[in-house]
Biopython code that builds the backbone (N, CA, C, O; Angstrom):
import numpy as np
from Bio.PDB.StructureBuilder import StructureBuilder

atoms = [
    (1, "MET", "N", (61.301, 107.705, 104.743)),
    (1, "MET", "CA", (60.728, 108.803, 103.996)),
    (1, "MET", "C", (60.568, 108.379, 102.549)),
    (1, "MET", "O", (61.535, 107.928, 101.935)),
    (2, "ALA", "N", (59.390, 108.510, 101.992)),
    (2, "ALA", "CA", (59.138, 108.227, 100.586)),
    (2, "ALA", "C", (59.356, 109.503, 99.780)),
    (2, "ALA", "O", (58.974, 110.595, 100.201)),
    (3, "ILE", "N", (59.968, 109.345, 98.628)),
    (3, "ILE", "CA", (60.145, 110.464, 97.708)),
    (3, "ILE", "C", (59.282, 110.146, 96.506)),
    (3, "ILE", "O", (59.613, 109.254, 95.725)),
    (4, "SER", "N", (58.182, 110.860, 96.346)),
    (4, "SER", "CA", (57.155, 110.480, 95.387)),
    (4, "SER", "C", (57.654, 110.414, 93.948)),
    (4, "SER", "O", (57.169, 109.583, 93.181)),
    (5, "ASP", "N", (58.606, 111.260, 93.554)),
    (5, "ASP", "CA", (59.065, 111.215, 92.170)),
    (5, "ASP", "C", (60.270, 110.296, 91.976)),
    (5, "ASP", "O", (60.820, 110.225, 90.877)),
    (6, "ILE", "N", (60.679, 109.601, 93.020)),
    (6, "ILE", "CA", (61.683, 108.535, 92.919)),
    (6, "ILE", "C", (61.074, 107.328, 93.645)),
    (6, "ILE", "O", (61.503, 106.982, 94.746)),
    (7, "PRO", "N", (60.075, 106.691, 93.025)),
    (7, "PRO", "CA", (59.300, 105.674, 93.734)),
    (7, "PRO", "C", (60.074, 104.423, 94.132)),
    (7, "PRO", "O", (59.674, 103.730, 95.068)),
    (8, "ARG", "N", (61.157, 104.124, 93.455)),
    (8, "ARG", "CA", (61.910, 102.920, 93.787)),
    (8, "ARG", "C", (63.298, 103.249, 94.322)),
    (8, "ARG", "O", (64.245, 102.497, 94.089)),
    (9, "ALA", "N", (63.427, 104.344, 95.022)),
    (9, "ALA", "CA", (64.733, 104.716, 95.579)),
    (9, "ALA", "C", (65.243, 103.580, 96.440)),
    (9, "ALA", "O", (64.500, 102.991, 97.225)),
    (10, "ARG", "N", (66.533, 103.279, 96.282)),
    (10, "ARG", "CA", (67.037, 102.122, 97.019)),
    (10, "ARG", "C", (68.433, 102.304, 97.579)),
    (10, "ARG", "O", (69.047, 101.337, 98.029)),
    (11, "HIS", "N", (68.946, 103.523, 97.561)),
    (11, "HIS", "CA", (70.229, 103.686, 98.233)),
    (11, "HIS", "C", (70.484, 105.129, 98.625)),
    (11, "HIS", "O", (69.869, 106.055, 98.097)),
    (12, "ILE", "N", (71.412, 105.299, 99.569)),
    (12, "ILE", "CA", (71.757, 106.605, 100.113)),
    (12, "ILE", "C", (73.271, 106.742, 100.115)),
    (12, "ILE", "O", (73.984, 105.816, 100.501)),
    (13, "VAL", "N", (73.764, 107.910, 99.680)),
    (13, "VAL", "CA", (75.193, 108.223, 99.714)),
    (13, "VAL", "C", (75.333, 109.583, 100.382)),
    (13, "VAL", "O", (74.587, 110.507, 100.059)),
    (14, "THR", "N", (76.267, 109.717, 101.300)),
    (14, "THR", "CA", (76.499, 111.003, 101.967)),
    (14, "THR", "C", (77.827, 111.591, 101.517)),
    (14, "THR", "O", (78.686, 110.885, 100.989)),
    (15, "ASP", "N", (77.984, 112.898, 101.735)),
    (15, "ASP", "CA", (79.265, 113.536, 101.436)),
    (15, "ASP", "C", (79.812, 114.212, 102.693)),
    (15, "ASP", "O", (79.180, 114.179, 103.749)),
    (16, "VAL", "N", (80.977, 114.817, 102.572)),
    (16, "VAL", "CA", (81.654, 115.398, 103.738)),
    (16, "VAL", "C", (80.939, 116.622, 104.299)),
    (16, "VAL", "O", (81.252, 117.053, 105.409)),
    (17, "TYR", "N", (79.985, 117.193, 103.559)),
    (17, "TYR", "CA", (79.270, 118.385, 104.008)),
    (17, "TYR", "C", (77.922, 118.067, 104.649)),
    (17, "TYR", "O", (77.185, 118.975, 105.034)),
    (18, "GLY", "N", (77.601, 116.776, 104.765)),
    (18, "GLY", "CA", (76.329, 116.387, 105.354)),
    (18, "GLY", "C", (75.200, 116.276, 104.356)),
    (18, "GLY", "O", (74.062, 116.010, 104.743)),
    (19, "ASN", "N", (75.489, 116.474, 103.071)),
    (19, "ASN", "CA", (74.461, 116.287, 102.048)),
    (19, "ASN", "C", (74.198, 114.802, 101.868)),
    (19, "ASN", "O", (75.084, 113.976, 102.087)),
    (20, "VAL", "N", (72.989, 114.470, 101.474)),
    (20, "VAL", "CA", (72.591, 113.081, 101.275)),
    (20, "VAL", "C", (72.008, 112.947, 99.876)),
    (20, "VAL", "O", (71.105, 113.696, 99.502)),
    (21, "THR", "N", (72.521, 111.994, 99.103)),
    (21, "THR", "CA", (71.967, 111.697, 97.785)),
    (21, "THR", "C", (71.175, 110.410, 97.899)),
    (21, "THR", "O", (71.680, 109.384, 98.354)),
    (22, "VAL", "N", (69.904, 110.488, 97.468)),
    (22, "VAL", "CA", (68.979, 109.367, 97.548)),
    (22, "VAL", "C", (68.480, 109.086, 96.144)),
    (22, "VAL", "O", (68.228, 110.005, 95.364)),
    (23, "GLY", "N", (68.340, 107.806, 95.830)),
    (23, "GLY", "CA", (67.728, 107.521, 94.550)),
    (23, "GLY", "C", (68.065, 106.184, 93.977)),
    (23, "GLY", "O", (68.179, 105.179, 94.679)),
    (24, "CYS", "N", (68.223, 106.201, 92.671)),
    (24, "CYS", "CA", (68.647, 105.041, 91.913)),
    (24, "CYS", "C", (67.546, 104.035, 91.657)),
    (24, "CYS", "O", (67.661, 102.881, 92.068)),
    (25, "PRO", "N", (66.490, 104.442, 90.994)),
    (25, "PRO", "CA", (65.453, 103.491, 90.632)),
    (25, "PRO", "C", (65.865, 102.672, 89.416)),
    (25, "PRO", "O", (66.850, 102.978, 88.744)),
    (26, "ILE", "N", (65.114, 101.658, 89.158)),
    (26, "ILE", "CA", (65.314, 100.845, 87.964)),
    (26, "ILE", "C", (64.197, 101.172, 86.980)),
    (26, "ILE", "O", (63.019, 101.130, 87.336)),
    (27, "GLY", "N", (64.565, 101.497, 85.749)),
    (27, "GLY", "CA", (63.605, 101.609, 84.673)),
    (27, "GLY", "C", (62.646, 102.772, 84.730)),
    (27, "GLY", "O", (61.501, 102.626, 84.300)),
    (28, "THR", "N", (63.051, 103.917, 85.237)),
    (28, "THR", "CA", (62.197, 105.092, 85.220)),
    (28, "THR", "C", (62.920, 106.225, 84.513)),
    (28, "THR", "O", (64.144, 106.331, 84.592)),
    (29, "ALA", "N", (62.176, 107.062, 83.831)),
    (29, "ALA", "CA", (62.793, 108.136, 83.060)),
    (29, "ALA", "C", (62.722, 109.476, 83.760)),
    (29, "ALA", "O", (63.168, 110.483, 83.211)),
    (30, "THR", "N", (62.173, 109.508, 84.953)),
    (30, "THR", "CA", (62.044, 110.790, 85.645)),
    (30, "THR", "C", (63.283, 111.033, 86.492)),
    (30, "THR", "O", (64.401, 110.890, 85.996)),
    (31, "ASN", "N", (63.117, 111.387, 87.718)),
    (31, "ASN", "CA", (64.250, 111.700, 88.581)),
    (31, "ASN", "C", (64.922, 110.421, 89.071)),
    (31, "ASN", "O", (64.304, 109.592, 89.739)),
    (32, "ALA", "N", (66.183, 110.281, 88.729)),
    (32, "ALA", "CA", (66.920, 109.089, 89.127)),
    (32, "ALA", "C", (67.509, 109.237, 90.520)),
    (32, "ALA", "O", (67.638, 108.251, 91.245)),
    (33, "ALA", "N", (67.870, 110.459, 90.904)),
    (33, "ALA", "CA", (68.443, 110.689, 92.232)),
    (33, "ALA", "C", (68.268, 112.150, 92.604)),
    (33, "ALA", "O", (68.151, 113.018, 91.739)),
    (34, "LYS", "N", (68.254, 112.405, 93.894)),
    (34, "LYS", "CA", (68.206, 113.781, 94.409)),
    (34, "LYS", "C", (69.209, 113.903, 95.537)),
    (34, "LYS", "O", (69.409, 112.975, 96.320)),
    (35, "THR", "N", (69.840, 115.077, 95.605)),
    (35, "THR", "CA", (70.752, 115.379, 96.699)),
    (35, "THR", "C", (70.089, 116.431, 97.583)),
    (35, "THR", "O", (69.610, 117.458, 97.102)),
    (36, "PHE", "N", (70.072, 116.150, 98.895)),
    (36, "PHE", "CA", (69.476, 117.053, 99.873)),
    (36, "PHE", "C", (70.576, 117.614, 100.757)),
    (36, "PHE", "O", (71.510, 116.899, 101.120)),
    (37, "ASP", "N", (70.469, 118.904, 101.111)),
    (37, "ASP", "CA", (71.417, 119.467, 102.072)),
    (37, "ASP", "C", (70.937, 119.124, 103.482)),
    (37, "ASP", "O", (69.854, 118.559, 103.640)),
    (38, "PRO", "N", (71.725, 119.456, 104.510)),
    (38, "PRO", "CA", (71.337, 119.081, 105.881)),
    (38, "PRO", "C", (69.984, 119.626, 106.335)),
    (38, "PRO", "O", (69.376, 119.066, 107.248)),
    (39, "SER", "N", (69.496, 120.716, 105.711)),
    (39, "SER", "CA", (68.187, 121.246, 106.097)),
    (39, "SER", "C", (67.039, 120.521, 105.400)),
    (39, "SER", "O", (65.874, 120.753, 105.724)),
    (40, "GLY", "N", (67.361, 119.634, 104.433)),
    (40, "GLY", "CA", (66.329, 118.906, 103.711)),
    (40, "GLY", "C", (65.971, 119.510, 102.369)),
    (40, "GLY", "O", (65.113, 118.979, 101.665)),
    (41, "SER", "N", (66.617, 120.618, 101.996)),
    (41, "SER", "CA", (66.354, 121.244, 100.699)),
    (41, "SER", "C", (67.057, 120.471, 99.588)),
    (41, "SER", "O", (68.173, 119.983, 99.768)),
    (42, "VAL", "N", (66.393, 120.367, 98.439)),
    (42, "VAL", "CA", (66.991, 119.693, 97.288)),
    (42, "VAL", "C", (68.037, 120.616, 96.676)),
    (42, "VAL", "O", (67.737, 121.759, 96.330)),
    (43, "VAL", "N", (69.273, 120.117, 96.541)),
    (43, "VAL", "CA", (70.349, 120.908, 95.940)),
    (43, "VAL", "C", (70.782, 120.355, 94.582)),
    (43, "VAL", "O", (71.520, 121.018, 93.853)),
    (44, "GLN", "N", (70.332, 119.150, 94.239)),
    (44, "GLN", "CA", (70.642, 118.573, 92.935)),
    (44, "GLN", "C", (69.602, 117.520, 92.602)),
    (44, "GLN", "O", (69.213, 116.720, 93.453)),
    (45, "THR", "N", (69.155, 117.530, 91.348)),
    (45, "THR", "CA", (68.290, 116.482, 90.831)),
    (45, "THR", "C", (68.972, 115.875, 89.621)),
    (45, "THR", "O", (69.366, 116.588, 88.698)),
    (46, "ILE", "N", (69.109, 114.570, 89.627)),
    (46, "ILE", "CA", (69.678, 113.858, 88.491)),
    (46, "ILE", "C", (68.525, 113.210, 87.750)),
    (46, "ILE", "O", (67.882, 112.293, 88.262)),
    (47, "ALA", "N", (68.267, 113.685, 86.553)),
    (47, "ALA", "CA", (67.184, 113.160, 85.728)),
    (47, "ALA", "C", (67.771, 112.706, 84.399)),
    (47, "ALA", "O", (68.350, 113.512, 83.671)),
    (48, "THR", "N", (67.629, 111.436, 84.080)),
    (48, "THR", "CA", (68.267, 110.889, 82.890)),
    (48, "THR", "C", (67.572, 111.275, 81.608)),
    (48, "THR", "O", (68.227, 111.393, 80.572)),
    (49, "GLY", "N", (66.258, 111.478, 81.638)),
    (49, "GLY", "CA", (65.533, 111.804, 80.417)),
    (49, "GLY", "C", (65.250, 110.597, 79.552)),
    (49, "GLY", "O", (64.625, 110.723, 78.499)),
    (50, "SER", "N", (65.696, 109.435, 79.975)),
    (50, "SER", "CA", (65.407, 108.209, 79.237)),
    (50, "SER", "C", (65.241, 107.069, 80.237)),
    (50, "SER", "O", (65.641, 107.178, 81.396)),
    (51, "THR", "N", (64.657, 106.002, 79.780)),
    (51, "THR", "CA", (64.443, 104.862, 80.660)),
    (51, "THR", "C", (65.679, 103.980, 80.634)),
    (51, "THR", "O", (66.054, 103.446, 79.590)),
    (52, "TRP", "N", (66.299, 103.837, 81.780)),
    (52, "TRP", "CA", (67.498, 103.015, 81.903)),
    (52, "TRP", "C", (67.099, 101.655, 82.445)),
    (52, "TRP", "O", (66.211, 101.539, 83.290)),
    (53, "ARG", "N", (67.762, 100.643, 81.952)),
    (53, "ARG", "CA", (67.529, 99.302, 82.478)),
    (53, "ARG", "C", (67.956, 99.252, 83.933)),
    (53, "ARG", "O", (67.266, 98.658, 84.762)),
    (54, "GLU", "N", (69.067, 99.859, 84.246)),
    (54, "GLU", "CA", (69.583, 99.933, 85.614)),
    (54, "GLU", "C", (70.283, 101.282, 85.735)),
    (54, "GLU", "O", (70.990, 101.697, 84.817)),
    (55, "PHE", "N", (70.098, 101.955, 86.835)),
    (55, "PHE", "CA", (70.723, 103.255, 86.987)),
    (55, "PHE", "C", (71.208, 103.391, 88.418)),
    (55, "PHE", "O", (70.426, 103.269, 89.361)),
    (56, "CYS", "N", (72.499, 103.643, 88.578)),
    (56, "CYS", "CA", (73.026, 104.047, 89.874)),
    (56, "CYS", "C", (73.218, 102.922, 90.867)),
    (56, "CYS", "O", (73.135, 103.165, 92.071)),
    (57, "ASP", "N", (73.456, 101.780, 90.451)),
    (57, "ASP", "CA", (73.610, 100.586, 91.271)),
    (57, "ASP", "C", (74.141, 100.862, 92.673)),
    (57, "ASP", "O", (73.971, 101.971, 93.178)),
    (58, "TRP", "N", (74.760, 99.915, 93.297)),
    (58, "TRP", "CA", (75.136, 100.003, 94.707)),
    (58, "TRP", "C", (76.430, 100.762, 94.946)),
    (58, "TRP", "O", (76.652, 101.247, 96.055)),
    (59, "ASP", "N", (77.275, 100.877, 93.959)),
    (59, "ASP", "CA", (78.610, 101.423, 94.170)),
    (59, "ASP", "C", (78.744, 102.876, 93.726)),
    (59, "ASP", "O", (79.603, 103.191, 92.903)),
    (60, "SER", "N", (77.929, 103.744, 94.245)),
    (60, "SER", "CA", (78.022, 105.172, 93.950)),
    (60, "SER", "C", (78.803, 105.870, 95.050)),
    (60, "SER", "O", (78.792, 105.437, 96.203)),
    (61, "VAL", "N", (79.481, 106.952, 94.689)),
    (61, "VAL", "CA", (80.217, 107.753, 95.663)),
    (61, "VAL", "C", (80.036, 109.225, 95.313)),
    (61, "VAL", "O", (79.630, 109.564, 94.201)),
    (62, "VAL", "N", (80.341, 110.100, 96.278)),
    (62, "VAL", "CA", (80.245, 111.543, 96.077)),
    (62, "VAL", "C", (81.616, 112.152, 96.323)),
    (62, "VAL", "O", (82.242, 111.896, 97.351)),
    (63, "GLY", "N", (82.083, 112.963, 95.368)),
    (63, "GLY", "CA", (83.361, 113.653, 95.514)),
    (63, "GLY", "C", (83.247, 114.854, 96.421)),
    (63, "GLY", "O", (82.141, 115.262, 96.777)),
    (64, "VAL", "N", (84.379, 115.429, 96.803)),
    (64, "VAL", "CA", (84.382, 116.572, 97.725)),
    (64, "VAL", "C", (83.710, 117.803, 97.122)),
    (64, "VAL", "O", (83.273, 118.685, 97.861)),
    (65, "ASP", "N", (83.619, 117.879, 95.792)),
    (65, "ASP", "CA", (82.954, 119.021, 95.160)),
    (65, "ASP", "C", (81.476, 118.766, 94.909)),
    (65, "ASP", "O", (80.809, 119.578, 94.268)),
    (66, "GLY", "N", (80.951, 117.634, 95.411)),
    (66, "GLY", "CA", (79.533, 117.317, 95.241)),
    (66, "GLY", "C", (79.214, 116.502, 94.006)),
    (66, "GLY", "O", (78.049, 116.175, 93.777)),
    (67, "THR", "N", (80.207, 116.163, 93.205)),
    (67, "THR", "CA", (79.969, 115.336, 92.029)),
    (67, "THR", "C", (79.551, 113.937, 92.473)),
    (67, "THR", "O", (80.205, 113.323, 93.316)),
    (68, "VAL", "N", (78.462, 113.444, 91.902)),
    (68, "VAL", "CA", (77.979, 112.099, 92.198)),
    (68, "VAL", "C", (78.466, 111.186, 91.072)),
    (68, "VAL", "O", (78.175, 111.426, 89.900)),
    (69, "PHE", "N", (79.205, 110.142, 91.435)),
    (69, "PHE", "CA", (79.708, 109.161, 90.479)),
    (69, "PHE", "C", (78.863, 107.909, 90.634)),
    (69, "PHE", "O", (78.708, 107.396, 91.742)),
    (70, "LEU", "N", (78.315, 107.414, 89.532)),
    (70, "LEU", "CA", (77.406, 106.289, 89.615)),
    (70, "LEU", "C", (77.503, 105.384, 88.402)),
    (70, "LEU", "O", (78.189, 105.687, 87.426)),
    (71, "TYR", "N", (76.806, 104.276, 88.488)),
    (71, "TYR", "CA", (76.780, 103.250, 87.456)),
    (71, "TYR", "C", (75.473, 103.343, 86.690)),
    (71, "TYR", "O", (74.418, 103.585, 87.276)),
    (72, "ALA", "N", (75.542, 103.149, 85.378)),
    (72, "ALA", "CA", (74.337, 103.116, 84.553)),
    (72, "ALA", "C", (74.443, 101.966, 83.565)),
    (72, "ALA", "O", (75.509, 101.697, 83.010)),
    (73, "GLU", "N", (73.333, 101.301, 83.359)),
    (73, "GLU", "CA", (73.267, 100.208, 82.394)),
    (73, "GLU", "C", (72.051, 100.454, 81.509)),
    (73, "GLU", "O", (70.961, 99.967, 81.811)),
    (74, "PRO", "N", (72.223, 101.211, 80.408)),
    (74, "PRO", "CA", (71.074, 101.554, 79.566)),
    (74, "PRO", "C", (70.477, 100.361, 78.828)),
    (74, "PRO", "O", (69.313, 100.401, 78.427)),
    (75, "ASN", "N", (71.254, 99.311, 78.646)),
    (75, "ASN", "CA", (70.754, 98.065, 78.061)),
    (75, "ASN", "C", (71.655, 96.942, 78.557)),
    (75, "ASN", "O", (72.622, 97.203, 79.274)),
    (76, "SER", "N", (71.363, 95.720, 78.197)),
    (76, "SER", "CA", (72.126, 94.595, 78.733)),
    (76, "SER", "C", (73.534, 94.488, 78.161)),
    (76, "SER", "O", (74.308, 93.643, 78.610)),
    (77, "TYR", "N", (73.890, 95.325, 77.177)),
    (77, "TYR", "CA", (75.212, 95.248, 76.561)),
    (77, "TYR", "C", (76.112, 96.439, 76.893)),
    (77, "TYR", "O", (77.308, 96.401, 76.602)),
    (78, "THR", "N", (75.573, 97.475, 77.484)),
    (78, "THR", "CA", (76.342, 98.688, 77.739)),
    (78, "THR", "C", (76.378, 98.971, 79.234)),
    (78, "THR", "O", (75.336, 99.051, 79.884)),
    (79, "HIS", "N", (77.577, 99.123, 79.772)),
    (79, "HIS", "CA", (77.766, 99.439, 81.181)),
    (79, "HIS", "C", (78.598, 100.716, 81.241)),
    (79, "HIS", "O", (79.640, 100.813, 80.594)),
    (80, "GLN", "N", (78.140, 101.685, 82.012)),
    (80, "GLN", "CA", (78.795, 102.985, 82.063)),
    (80, "GLN", "C", (79.033, 103.441, 83.492)),
    (80, "GLN", "O", (78.324, 103.050, 84.419)),
    (81, "VAL", "N", (80.054, 104.278, 83.644)),
    (81, "VAL", "CA", (80.262, 105.044, 84.856)),
    (81, "VAL", "C", (79.989, 106.488, 84.465)),
    (81, "VAL", "O", (80.490, 106.959, 83.444)),
    (82, "GLN", "N", (79.200, 107.194, 85.268)),
    (82, "GLN", "CA", (78.839, 108.579, 84.957)),
    (82, "GLN", "C", (79.161, 109.486, 86.130)),
    (82, "GLN", "O", (79.145, 109.061, 87.285)),
    (83, "ALA", "N", (79.455, 110.744, 85.817)),
    (83, "ALA", "CA", (79.681, 111.778, 86.831)),
    (83, "ALA", "C", (78.624, 112.858, 86.640)),
    (83, "ALA", "O", (78.434, 113.353, 85.529)),
    (84, "TRP", "N", (77.937, 113.226, 87.719)),
    (84, "TRP", "CA", (76.878, 114.246, 87.687)),
    (84, "TRP", "C", (77.188, 115.330, 88.716)),
    (84, "TRP", "O", (77.553, 115.033, 89.853)),
    (85, "ARG", "N", (77.040, 116.593, 88.304)),
    (85, "ARG", "CA", (77.212, 117.717, 89.225)),
    (85, "ARG", "C", (76.203, 118.798, 88.866)),
    (85, "ARG", "O", (76.025, 119.130, 87.694)),
    (86, "ASN", "N", (75.558, 119.334, 89.867)),
    (86, "ASN", "CA", (74.557, 120.391, 89.689)),
    (86, "ASN", "C", (73.462, 120.000, 88.701)),
    (86, "ASN", "O", (72.975, 120.834, 87.937)),
    (87, "GLY", "N", (73.080, 118.720, 88.724)),
    (87, "GLY", "CA", (71.988, 118.253, 87.882)),
    (87, "GLY", "C", (72.355, 117.972, 86.439)),
    (87, "GLY", "O", (71.476, 117.661, 85.636)),
    (88, "SER", "N", (73.631, 118.073, 86.083)),
    (88, "SER", "CA", (74.058, 117.817, 84.706)),
    (88, "SER", "C", (75.133, 116.733, 84.682)),
    (88, "SER", "O", (75.970, 116.643, 85.580)),
    (89, "MET", "N", (75.087, 115.914, 83.630)),
    (89, "MET", "CA", (76.132, 114.919, 83.484)),
    (89, "MET", "C", (77.421, 115.616, 83.061)),
    (89, "MET", "O", (77.438, 116.343, 82.068)),
    (90, "VAL", "N", (78.499, 115.398, 83.810)),
    (90, "VAL", "CA", (79.804, 115.998, 83.521)),
    (90, "VAL", "C", (80.550, 115.129, 82.513)),
    (90, "VAL", "O", (81.154, 115.634, 81.567)),
    (91, "TRP", "N", (80.500, 113.835, 82.725)),
    (91, "TRP", "CA", (81.105, 112.895, 81.782)),
    (91, "TRP", "C", (80.525, 111.518, 81.980)),
    (91, "TRP", "O", (79.900, 111.228, 83.001)),
    (92, "GLU", "N", (80.745, 110.653, 80.970)),
    (92, "GLU", "CA", (80.407, 109.246, 81.111)),
    (92, "GLU", "C", (81.491, 108.421, 80.425)),
    (92, "GLU", "O", (82.105, 108.857, 79.451)),
    (93, "TYR", "N", (81.709, 107.234, 80.947)),
    (93, "TYR", "CA", (82.714, 106.335, 80.420)),
    (93, "TYR", "C", (82.065, 104.972, 80.236)),
    (93, "TYR", "O", (81.506, 104.410, 81.177)),
    (94, "THR", "N", (82.141, 104.442, 79.017)),
    (94, "THR", "CA", (81.600, 103.111, 78.763)),
    (94, "THR", "C", (82.671, 102.084, 79.100)),
    (94, "THR", "O", (83.775, 102.117, 78.556)),
    (95, "ILE", "N", (82.333, 101.178, 79.998)),
    (95, "ILE", "CA", (83.255, 100.133, 80.424)),
    (95, "ILE", "C", (83.421, 99.153, 79.267)),
    (95, "ILE", "O", (82.425, 98.672, 78.728)),
    (96, "PRO", "N", (84.660, 98.846, 78.872)),
    (96, "PRO", "CA", (84.878, 97.931, 77.742)),
    (96, "PRO", "C", (84.316, 96.530, 77.999)),
    (96, "PRO", "O", (84.067, 96.143, 79.141)),
    (97, "CYS", "N", (84.129, 95.807, 76.949)),
    (97, "CYS", "CA", (83.719, 94.392, 76.958)),
    (97, "CYS", "C", (82.218, 94.190, 77.085)),
    (97, "CYS", "O", (81.771, 93.075, 77.355)),
    (98, "GLY", "N", (81.445, 95.220, 76.901)),
    (98, "GLY", "CA", (79.996, 95.073, 76.829)),
    (98, "GLY", "C", (79.377, 94.333, 77.990)),
    (98, "GLY", "O", (79.653, 94.626, 79.154)),
    (99, "SER", "N", (78.519, 93.352, 77.654)),
    (99, "SER", "CA", (77.755, 92.658, 78.689)),
    (99, "SER", "C", (78.605, 91.711, 79.519)),
    (99, "SER", "O", (78.106, 91.097, 80.462)),
    (100, "ASN", "N", (79.876, 91.587, 79.182)),
    (100, "ASN", "CA", (80.745, 90.663, 79.901)),
    (100, "ASN", "C", (81.456, 91.318, 81.086)),
    (100, "ASN", "O", (82.397, 90.734, 81.624)),
    (101, "THR", "N", (81.037, 92.502, 81.504)),
    (101, "THR", "CA", (81.680, 93.180, 82.632)),
    (101, "THR", "C", (80.645, 93.596, 83.674)),
    (101, "THR", "O", (79.449, 93.676, 83.392)),
    (102, "SER", "N", (81.128, 93.854, 84.862)),
    (102, "SER", "CA", (80.273, 94.424, 85.900)),
    (102, "SER", "C", (81.131, 95.299, 86.812)),
    (102, "SER", "O", (82.313, 95.026, 87.021)),
    (103, "LEU", "N", (80.533, 96.332, 87.337)),
    (103, "LEU", "CA", (81.204, 97.229, 88.265)),
    (103, "LEU", "C", (81.186, 96.596, 89.647)),
    (103, "LEU", "O", (80.141, 96.137, 90.109)),
    (104, "VAL", "N", (82.346, 96.569, 90.314)),
    (104, "VAL", "CA", (82.390, 95.924, 91.626)),
    (104, "VAL", "C", (82.743, 96.867, 92.765)),
    (104, "VAL", "O", (82.437, 96.567, 93.919)),
    (105, "ALA", "N", (83.385, 98.009, 92.474)),
    (105, "ALA", "CA", (83.754, 98.926, 93.559)),
    (105, "ALA", "C", (84.031, 100.314, 93.001)),
    (105, "ALA", "O", (84.499, 100.464, 91.872)),
    (106, "THR", "N", (83.735, 101.329, 93.813)),
    (106, "THR", "CA", (84.069, 102.717, 93.477)),
    (106, "THR", "C", (84.653, 103.378, 94.717)),
    (106, "THR", "O", (84.372, 102.968, 95.843)),
    (107, "ALA", "N", (85.462, 104.399, 94.501)),
    (107, "ALA", "CA", (86.057, 105.106, 95.641)),
    (107, "ALA", "C", (86.536, 106.485, 95.199)),
    (107, "ALA", "O", (86.828, 106.711, 94.024)),
    (108, "ILE", "N", (86.611, 107.392, 96.154)),
    (108, "ILE", "CA", (87.270, 108.676, 95.971)),
    (108, "ILE", "C", (88.589, 108.566, 96.722)),
    (108, "ILE", "O", (88.602, 108.306, 97.925)),
    (109, "GLY", "N", (89.710, 108.767, 96.007)),
    (109, "GLY", "CA", (91.021, 108.669, 96.631)),
    (109, "GLY", "C", (91.352, 109.893, 97.463)),
    (109, "GLY", "O", (90.658, 110.907, 97.385)),
    (110, "THR", "N", (92.400, 109.804, 98.253)),
    (110, "THR", "CA", (92.837, 110.946, 99.061)),
    (110, "THR", "C", (93.283, 112.102, 98.175)),
    (110, "THR", "O", (93.358, 113.243, 98.631)),
    (111, "ASP", "N", (93.581, 111.813, 96.905)),
    (111, "ASP", "CA", (93.945, 112.854, 95.947)),
    (111, "ASP", "C", (92.716, 113.511, 95.317)),
    (111, "ASP", "O", (92.848, 114.433, 94.512)),
    (112, "GLY", "N", (91.512, 113.033, 95.684)),
    (112, "GLY", "CA", (90.267, 113.588, 95.155)),
    (112, "GLY", "C", (89.819, 112.952, 93.853)),
    (112, "GLY", "O", (88.741, 113.278, 93.355)),
    (113, "ASN", "N", (90.617, 112.051, 93.287)),
    (113, "ASN", "CA", (90.254, 111.385, 92.041)),
    (113, "ASN", "C", (89.239, 110.271, 92.290)),
    (113, "ASN", "O", (89.174, 109.688, 93.373)),
    (114, "PHE", "N", (88.459, 109.999, 91.263)),
    (114, "PHE", "CA", (87.483, 108.914, 91.290)),
    (114, "PHE", "C", (88.130, 107.658, 90.720)),
    (114, "PHE", "O", (88.787, 107.707, 89.680)),
    (115, "TYR", "N", (87.941, 106.538, 91.404)),
    (115, "TYR", "CA", (88.477, 105.259, 90.955)),
    (115, "TYR", "C", (87.362, 104.220, 90.954)),
    (115, "TYR", "O", (86.458, 104.264, 91.789)),
    (116, "PHE", "N", (87.435, 103.282, 90.004)),
    (116, "PHE", "CA", (86.477, 102.177, 90.016)),
    (116, "PHE", "C", (87.173, 100.898, 89.562)),
    (116, "PHE", "O", (88.203, 100.924, 88.888)),
    (117, "VAL", "N", (86.570, 99.782, 89.957)),
    (117, "VAL", "CA", (87.052, 98.467, 89.566)),
    (117, "VAL", "C", (85.903, 97.757, 88.871)),
    (117, "VAL", "O", (84.788, 97.704, 89.391)),
    (118, "ALA", "N", (86.179, 97.215, 87.700)),
    (118, "ALA", "CA", (85.207, 96.396, 86.979)),
    (118, "ALA", "C", (85.832, 95.029, 86.765)),
    (118, "ALA", "O", (87.053, 94.892, 86.697)),
    (119, "LYS", "N", (84.987, 94.034, 86.662)),
    (119, "LYS", "CA", (85.526, 92.686, 86.437)),
    (119, "LYS", "C", (84.770, 92.022, 85.303)),
    (119, "LYS", "O", (83.618, 92.347, 85.015)),
    (120, "ALA", "N", (85.450, 91.085, 84.672)),
    (120, "ALA", "CA", (84.811, 90.292, 83.632)),
    (120, "ALA", "C", (83.947, 89.232, 84.294)),
    (120, "ALA", "O", (84.353, 88.596, 85.266)),
    (121, "ARG", "N", (82.772, 89.056, 83.764)),
    (121, "ARG", "CA", (81.887, 88.001, 84.244)),
    (121, "ARG", "C", (82.331, 86.689, 83.611)),
    (121, "ARG", "O", (82.732, 86.662, 82.448)),
    (122, "SER", "N", (82.261, 85.616, 84.364)),
    (122, "SER", "CA", (82.646, 84.324, 83.792)),
    (122, "SER", "C", (81.520, 83.815, 82.896)),
    (122, "SER", "O", (80.335, 83.994, 83.177)),
    (123, "ARG", "N", (81.931, 83.190, 81.833)),
    (123, "ARG", "CA", (80.971, 82.600, 80.907)),
    (123, "ARG", "C", (81.250, 81.109, 80.819)),
    (123, "ARG", "O", (82.358, 80.692, 80.483)),
    (124, "LYS", "N", (80.247, 80.319, 81.119)),
    (124, "LYS", "CA", (80.400, 78.867, 81.045)),
    (124, "LYS", "C", (79.824, 78.378, 79.736)),
    (124, "LYS", "O", (78.747, 78.799, 79.314)),
    (125, "MET", "N", (80.541, 77.505, 79.115)),
    (125, "MET", "CA", (80.094, 76.941, 77.839)),
    (125, "MET", "C", (79.516, 75.579, 78.066)),
    (125, "MET", "O", (79.079, 74.928, 77.117)),
]
sb = StructureBuilder()
sb.init_structure("model")
sb.init_model(0)
sb.init_chain("A")
sb.init_seg("    ")
for serial, (resi, resn, name, xyz) in enumerate(atoms, 1):
    if name == "N":
        sb.init_residue(resn, " ", resi, " ")
    sb.init_atom(name, np.array(xyz, "f"), 0.0, 1.0, " ", f" {name:<3s}", serial, name[0])
structure = sb.get_structure()
């Protein structure tokens, strides 16, 4: 299924209620992701309002309350983890060390908390 306003959608995340979040284009300022309920109705649209170099990479997860946790890279020096619920950003966290880090894993724990792992990229001289 093509989603015309998310032309480069490249991943799908599901939640415990059967909702599906689709999206995560690179370099578009319109709709970055949409969440659909089991009937196919849109229940959330994530729109950044700016052009991101990378948005929502591979390691996104959805919490039990429908919050979508994802990765954003607005430029080559800034890496962020963001939380979105009901179409609004709830919070964002800039991963320390600038361009020398990358997100490698995300998870929702049994306690309902969001966890992520970032690693330093090796630099060869």
